[in-house]
BATORPA-970154 format. One record per residue (C-alpha): x negated, y negated, z; residue in three letters. Coordinates in steps of 0.001 Angstrom, whole numbers, plus 524288, in hexadecimal, padded with zeros to 5 digits. Each point is the difference from the previous one (the first is absolute). Last residue first. Layout:
px py pz rest
X Y Z Ala;
...
***
This chain:
px py pz rest
73550 568E3 D8618 Ser;
80A4B 7F6CC 800CD Ala;
8049E 8020A 7F2D3 Asn;
802FD 80DDB 80377 Asp;
7FF39 8069D 7F1E9 Arg;
80AAB 8065C 7F83F Val;
7FDD9 80BC5 7F8FB Leu;
7FF35 804CC 7F152 Lys;
7FC78 80CD1 7FF6A Leu;
7F750 809F3 7F80B Arg;
7FE42 80DE3 8044C Leu;
7F34C 80842 8001E Thr;
80102 80D0D 805D7 Leu;
7F429 8047E 8073A Ala;
7FB93 80DA8 7FF5C Thr;
7F447 80512 80A5B Val;
7FB22 80E07 7FF80 Gly;
7FEFF 80E6D 802D7 Ala;
80E81 7FF90 805C4 Gly;
804B2 7F2C8 801C5 Leu;
7F77C 7F4A8 8054C Gly;
804B2 7F242 80288 Ala;
7FF0B 7F488 7F895 Ala;
805C3 7F0FD 801A4 Cys;
7FBB4 7F45A 7FB28 Val;
8088C 7F371 7FDBE Ile;
7FB48 7F669 7F63F Val;
80277 7F262 7FE60 Ala;
80315 7F69C 7F563 Thr;
8037C 7F1D1 7FD3B Glu;
8014D 7F8D8 80DB9 Pro;
7F402 80878 805BE Trp;
7F5BC 7F97C 7F701 Gly;
7F655 809B2 7FD13 Pro;
806A0 803B0 7F37E Ala;
7F818 80B28 7F792 Asp;
7F8EE 8031A 80E03 Lys;
80DC4 802B3 805C1 Ser;
80233 7F9CA 80E2F Pro;
800C5 80ABD 80B1B Lys;
80B93 805F3 805E0 Val;
7FEF1 80C47 8088D Ala;
7FFC2 7FAA8 80D35 Ala;
80C2A 7F7DA 7FD21 Ala;
807D5 80C0C 7FB3B Val;
7FF1B 80926 80B3C Thr;
7FBAF 80C4A 7FAE2 Pro;
80872 8074B 7F6FF Leu;
80763 80BCA 802A5 Ala;
7FCC5 80C37 7F8F6 Gln;
8053B 8031E 7F1E4 Pro;
7FCE2 80B61 7FFEF Gly;
8009A 80D31 80550 Gln;
7FAD4 807DC 80B3D Arg;
8074F 80DE0 80019 Pro;
80AD6 802D1 80AA0 Arg;
7FA60 809E8 808D1 Pro;
805A2 80D0B 7FE06 Gly;
80F1A 80346 7FCFF Ala;
80902 7F4E7 7FC90 Pro;
808B3 7FAE1 80AEB Val;
80E9E 7FEF5 7FCBB Leu;
802C0 80C4D 80605 Ser;
80A2E 80B7B 7FD88 Gly;
80D01 805EC 8059A Val;
7FC40 7FB97 80DB0 Pro;
8060A 8070B 80AAD Asp;
80CDB 7FA6F 80651 Val;
803D2 7FB72 80CFE Arg;
7F583 7F690 8046F Gly;
805AA 7F4F5 7F715 Ala;
80E10 80383 7FD4C Ala;
805C3 7F419 805B7 Glu;
7F56A 7F6C2 7FACF Phe;
801EE 8068F 7F237 Gly;
80DB4 800D1 7FF53 Trp;
80127 7F12D 8033D Asp;
7F538 7FDFF 7F458 Leu;
807C9 807ED 7F6CE Leu;
80CB1 7FA01 80280 Ser;
7FA07 7F25C 7FEE3 Arg;
7F99C 8036E 7F349 Ser;
80D86 804E5 7FB46 Glu;
805AE 7F293 8038B Glu;
7F4BB 7F869 7F9A5 Tyr;
80089 8079E 7F2A9 Val;
80EA1 7FF61 8003F Ala;
8000E 7F037 7FEC5 Leu;
7FF9E 80252 7F031 Gly;
80D92 8081F 7FF79 Gly;
80469 809C8 80905 Gly;
7FB4B 80D39 7F8CE Glu;
7F581 80412 7F791 Gln;
7F47C 7FBC5 8086D Pro;
7F2D7 7FE2D 7F869 Asn;
7F4E2 801EB 80820 Met;
7FFA5 7FFCC 80E91 Val;
7F33B 80036 807AA Thr;
7FE27 7FFAB 80E48 Val;
7F5AE 7FD14 809BD Val;
801A8 80255 80DE6 Leu;
7F78C 7F968 80B45 Thr;
80123 805AE 80D0D Arg;
7FCE4 7F7B2 80D12 Gly;
80D44 7FF73 804B6 Asp;
804E4 7FAF1 7F20C Arg;
7F8B1 7FA78 7F49F Arg;
805E4 7FF43 7F215 Ala;
7FAD5 80210 7F221 Ala;
80709 7FE76 7F350 Ala;
7FCEA 80459 7F1CB Val;
80B3A 7FD26 7F7BB Leu;
8057E 80224 7F2A4 Thr;
80BC4 7FBB2 7F790 Asn;
80153 804C5 7F299 Gly;
7F472 80426 7F905 Ala;
804A7 7FD72 7F301 Asn;
808B2 7F32A 80239 Ser;
7F437 7FBA8 8089A Thr;
7FFD7 7FE96 80F18 Tyr;
7F67D 7FEE2 809CE Gly;
7FE6C 7FFEC 80F6A Asn;
7F413 7FDA7 80725 Lys;
7FA3E 803E0 80E6C Ile;
8042F 7FA93 80A84 Gly;
7FE68 7FEAB 80EF8 Ile;
80E10 8058B 803C0 Leu;
801CE 7FF5B 80F5E Gly;
80F1D 7FFCF 7FFA2 Pro;
8056E 80140 7F175 Tyr;
80586 7F34F 7FB1F Pro;
80EC9 80215 7FE11 Glu;
8024B 7FE0A 7F054 Val;
80AA0 7F56C 7FD17 Gly;
7F7F6 7F9B8 7F584 Asp;
7F316 7FCF0 807EE Ala;
7FCFD 80781 80B92 Gly;
7F241 7FC0B 7FFCF Thr;
7F7CC 80CFB 800D6 Leu;
80A25 80934 7FA7C Leu;
8032B 7F6BE 7F61D Arg;
7F2E6 800A0 7FA23 Asn;
7FEC3 7F471 7F6A6 Thr;
7F7BB 7F85F 808D1 Asn;
80305 7F05C 8006F Met;
7FA50 7F568 7F882 Ile;
7FF2F 7F1CF 80469 Gly;
7FBE6 7F4ED 7F744 Tyr;
7F484 7F7A1 8005E Ser;
7FC40 7F399 7FA57 Asp;
7F551 7FC81 7F65E Gly;
807FB 7FDFD 7F395 Thr;
80007 80EEA 7FAA3 Pro;
80319 804DC 80E3D Gly;
7F803 806CA 808B4 Pro;
80621 80B29 8085F Phe;
80439 7FFE9 80EAF Met;
80284 80C31 80728 Ala;
80A49 80A82 80454 Asp;
802A1 80CF4 806B4 Val;
7F23F 8043C 8013B Arg;
7FE96 80D74 8027A Ala;
7F97A 803FB 7F360 Cys;
7F507 7F608 7FFEA Tyr;
7FBF2 8026B 80D19 Arg;
7FF5B 80EAB 7FEEA Ala;
7F85D 7FDA5 7F310 Phe;
7F63E 7F75B 8060C Glu;
7FE7C 808FC 80BF3 Pro;
7FCE0 80BFE 7F731 Asn;
8050C 80B9E 807B3 Arg;
80E92 7FD00 7FD1B Leu;
7FAEB 80114 7F055 Gly;
7FCD1 80D96 80087 Ala;
80CFB 80400 805BB Arg;
806AB 7F93C 7F5AB Gly;
7F742 805AC 7F5CF Phe;
800CB 80E24 804F2 Val;
81009 7FE65 800E7 Ala;
7FF4E 7FA73 7F1B5 Leu;
7F88B 80C91 7FBEE Asp;
80A60 80930 8074B Tyr;
80B56 7F81C 7FB0F Ala;
7FAA4 8013C 7F296 Ser;
7F85B 7F87A 7F4E0 Ser;
801CB 7FD81 7F1EA Val;
7FBC9 7F826 7F54B Gln;
800F9 80892 7F30C Gly;
806CD 7F4B8 7F79C Pro;
80044 7F3FF 80629 Ala;
809CE 7F8DA 80B64 Asp;
7F9A3 7F654 805E4 Tyr;
7F960 803CB 80CE3 Gly;
7F715 7F423 80173 Asp;
7F45C 808CA 7FC12 Pro;
80565 8036C 7F278 Ser;
7FB28 80D6A 7FBAF Arg;
7FE1E 807D2 80BD0 Val;
800F7 80E43 800D2 Gln;
802D0 805C3 80E52 Thr;
802A0 80D2D 80309 Asp;
7F2D4 802F7 80589 Arg;
7FFE5 7F784 80BED Ala;
7F42F 8062B 806A0 Gly;
7FC9B 7F1F6 8054A Leu;
7F38E 80036 7F6D2 Ala;
80765 8033D 7F4D9 His;
80AD4 7F4AF 802E9 Ala;
7F333 7F6EE 80273 Glu;
7F9EF 803AA 7F274 Ala;
80D41 7FED9 7F922 Gln;
800D7 7F246 80665 Met;
7F2CD 7FB98 7FBAF Arg;
8032C 804CB 7F217 Ala;
80C8A 7F9F8 7FE92 Val;
7F994 7F227 80698 Ala;
7F3CF 8010F 7F641 Ala;
80A74 8016A 7F4AE Ser;
80799 7F47A 803A7 Trp;
7F49F 7F5EE 8017E Gly;
7F41B 800BA 80827 Gly;
8020A 7FC16 80DB0 Thr;
80483 7F1A4 7FE02 Leu;
80971 80452 7F533 Ala;
80670 809B3 8081A Ala;
802D6 7F6A0 80A8C Leu;
805F3 7F6E0 7F625 Ile;
8087B 80B00 7FA01 His;
80464 80545 80D3E Val;
80474 7F0B8 803F1 Ala;
8084D 800E0 7F2B8 Asp;
804E5 80D04 802E5 Asn;
80549 7F99B 80CF0 Gly;
8063C 809C5 809F0 Ser;
80463 7F52F 8071E Asn;
7FB1F 8027F 80DAD Leu;
7F51D 808D1 7FC28 Phe;
7FBED 7FB36 7F41A Val;
802D9 7F0F2 8016D Gly;
7F997 800E1 80EA8 Asn;
7F4A6 80631 7F8A1 Trp;
7FF1B 7F50F 7F6AD Leu;
7FF96 7F5C5 80AEC Asp;
7F428 807D6 80666 Ser;
7F9BF 7FF04 7F3B8 Val;
800B8 7F10E 801A3 Arg;
807BF 7F932 7F45A Tyr;
7FD8B 7F5E4 7F6BF Thr;
808FF 7FD7A 7F510 Gly;
7FC8B 7FD2A 7F2A1 Gly;
809EB 80B00 7F9F0 Glu;
80A74 8026B 80A43 Val;
80059 80A1B 809EA Val;
80F94 800CE 80473 Gly;
801B0 80BE6 80938 Val;
803E9 80876 7F312 Leu;
808B1 80C03 7FE9B Ser;
7FDD1 80532 7F217 Ser;
80ACE 7FF08 7F6A3 Gly;
7F69B 7FE04 7F457 Pro;
7F214 80598 80263 Gly;
7F564 7F76E 80557 Val;
7F615 8012B 7F634 Gly;
7FBF4 7F1B2 7FD60 Ser;
7FE91 7FCFD 80E36 Leu;
7F29B 7FFFC 8001F Glu;
7FDB5 7FA63 7F1F4 Glu;
8084D 7F3AA 804C0 Ala;
7F49C 7FDE0 808C0 Ser;
80148 7FE87 80E74 Val;
7F7C1 7F8C0 8098D Glu;
7FA49 80817 80B62 His;
7FCE7 7FC77 80E74 Arg;
7F9C3 8091F 80839 Ile;
8041E 80265 80E3F Gly;
804EB 80D8C 7FE37 Gly;
7F318 805FB 7FE00 Pro;
80179 809B2 7F2AC Leu;
7FA20 80D8E 801B9 Ile;
80719 80793 80B11 Pro;
80D9C 7FBD7 7FAC6 Leu;
7FEE9 80618 7F2D8 Val;
80105 80E4E 8016F Ala;
80807 80003 80ABB Leu;
808CE 7F59F 7FA60 Ala;
80119 8055B 7F382 Phe;
804E8 80D40 806A9 Leu;
80A41 7F8FB 80779 Thr;
80364 7F8FF 7F37C Lys;
805F5 80D99 7FB44 Leu;
80AC8 7FD99 8088C Thr;
803F4 7F608 7F5D6 Ser;
805E4 80A0F 7F79A Ala;
7FC34 80EEC 803E2 Pro;
80498 807D0 7F30C Pro;
8015F 80D9A 8046E Leu;
7F75C 80C20 800BE Lys;
80615 8088C 809F1 Arg;
7F672 802A8 80A0F His;
807DB 7FF5C 80CB8 Ala;
80C82 806E8 7F9F7 Asp;
80602 7FD7E 80C59 His;
7F7A8 7FE3A 80CAA Ala;
7FF6F 8020A 80D6C Ala;
7F6D0 7FEEE 80C59 Leu;
7F3E2 7FC9F 7F79F Val;
7F3F5 7FF3F 808BA Glu;
7F6E2 7F438 7FCEC Gly;
7FCDF 7FF6C 80DD6 Thr;
801AB 7F1C6 80231 Asp;
809EC 7FD41 7F628 Ala;
80890 80A9C 8038B Asp;
807A2 80392 7F387 Ala;
80EC7 7FF59 7F9A9 Val;
7FF86 802D5 7F29C Val;
80977 7FDEA 7F41D Trp;
80342 803D9 7F24F Ser;
80BAB 7FE3C 7F72A Leu;
80734 7F96F 80A20 Ala;
80DED 802FB 804D2 Ser;
7FD9A 80149 80DEF Val;
80520 80AC7 80904 Glu;
7FBD2 7FDD0 80D72 Pro;
7F5B3 80A5F 80537 Val;
805BF 8096B 80A09 Glu;
7FC1F 7FAA1 80F40 Pro;
7F6CD 80892 80720 Ala;
80336 80A71 80A9B Glu;
7FD59 80C11 7F9BF Arg;
7F227 7FA1B 7F969 His;
801CA 7FC19 7F273 Leu;
7F717 80332 7F4B7 Arg;
802DD 7F69D 7F4CD Val;
8009A 80076 7F263 Gln;
80AA4 7FA5C 7F712 Thr;
80039 8042E 7F121 Gly;
7F559 80592 7F861 Pro;
7F35F 80576 80707 Arg;
7F2B4 7F8C6 7FD28 Tyr;
8016A 7F994 80D4B Leu;
800E5 80CEE 807C1 Leu;
7F38C 800D6 80516 Ser;
7FA6D 80AFC 80681 Pro;
80073 80285 80E49 Gln;
7F2F4 7FB83 806E3 Pro;
7F729 80A76 80424 Ala;
7FE25 7FF25 80DAC Val;
7F1A4 7FBA1 805CC Thr;
801BE 7F2EB 7F98F Arg;
7F0F7 7F909 8006E Thr;
7FE39 8021A 7F114 Gly;
800FA 7F364 7FBE6 Asp;
809E6 7F6CB 7F691 Pro;
80BA8 80974 80307 Pro;
80546 8066D 7F2C3 Gly;
80208 7F9CD 7F171 Pro;
80C9B 80336 7F9C7 Asp;
80368 80C91 7FA15 Ser;
80272 802F8 7F2EC Arg;
7F417 808C8 7FBB2 Gly;
7F488 7FB81 80683 Ser;
7FEA5 7F267 802FB Arg;
7F376 7F906 7FD95 Ala;
7F62C 7FCEE 80AD7 Ala;
7F643 7F5B1 7FE2B Ala;
80812 7F76A 7F83A Ala;
7FC96 7FDE1 7F282 Pro;
7F41D 7F6E5 7FC90 Met;
80468 7F276 7FEBE Leu;
801FC 7F657 7F619 Thr;
7FFC6 7F049 80049 Leu;
7F3C4 7FEFD 80411 Leu;
7F9DD 7F68C 80B5D Gly;
7FD9B 7F33D 80532 Ala;
805CF 7F34A 7FA88 Val;
7F6EE 7F4FD 7FA07 Cys;
80875 7F3C8 7FF1E Leu;
7FB00 7F790 7F699 Val;
803B3 7F174 80071 Cys;
80632 7F644 7F6E4 Thr;
80264 7F412 808A8 Ser;
80BC4 7F634 8003D Arg;
7FF97 7F611 809DB Ala;
80EB9 8004C 80527 Ser;
8056D 7F88C 80BE7 Arg;
8072F 808CF 8095D Ser;
7F375 80390 806A4 Ala;
7FD08 80E88 80627 Phe;
7FA31 806A6 7F2AE Gly;
7F19C 80172 80272 Ile;
7F647 7FC45 80B0A Thr;
7F274 7F97D 80031 Met;
***
């Protein structure tokens, strides 16, 4: 028997037990003073130069033949090597600023591993009730049935806050998503981020930094699902009447929309905008075997498209300067990453069994998943409305 791969719906209420706790122990090695985490192991024979990332202004260690860092107007930015984690240059890297929808990168890191993309879910009015006014939307409607993979397309391409709300509902609700994201940020060594609204919608106290967003982007590229979604230019999204319509990624540096020249070798990741945050962007590109990740937060000049052009300038500089600068810090946290929940679910079909309360599959099914964390085993119980495969 399988779940959620048919277009005809037979509603069933099921319980999805998601492994893991929503809180984590602090990272194994805390920062001392105001320095960034050092190398992740003790193999270096030469002591690294101290981090400059907490210093104000532009920080770079140029060799004599290295190109000068371009002048950009963003309040904060980072250029880093996505493979090594070395930060090549930065400006006010740890300045805490509203992140807008670039915070969806952290939401994806926290939630992607626990929801199989093939699950179908019928959306309720309650699940859409908290979407903020003026939010970017992909077009999720009450009563509509969507695959989880459809919703992720809505998150990454259209920056749909409605899709974020449904995915959060499927994994325990809004508060659970906040806790899970905060735990993920902590585990990654991203200490500037305070999550209040998982979709990036402006909320009092919600901040991140160019440094933290670069950490999230780098981590995302190491997740095959994240990397696939963030690089997607367009997709089809289910319509309210059973048809589908096309959606396009709003990252102009990827698509070339609105007169922005596409960046050669760009591989994502996520853009954002709110009136409070201004324009924000985490972008990654690959060239000659090297991958760079750049964060640009709130350019002060050049209008709404300046975030793309300033990112272009920083990517160009990073590829030209690679090997001709010494790092000013690192995106890699000290020590091994703590084990954290929730862990990835097992194959769904293998975990399905009939409920003893309603042994007939068309009415109810139970999906059981549990994994050890620390000294015990903890399961989070969630209630979903899924669509059954009528052919099973």
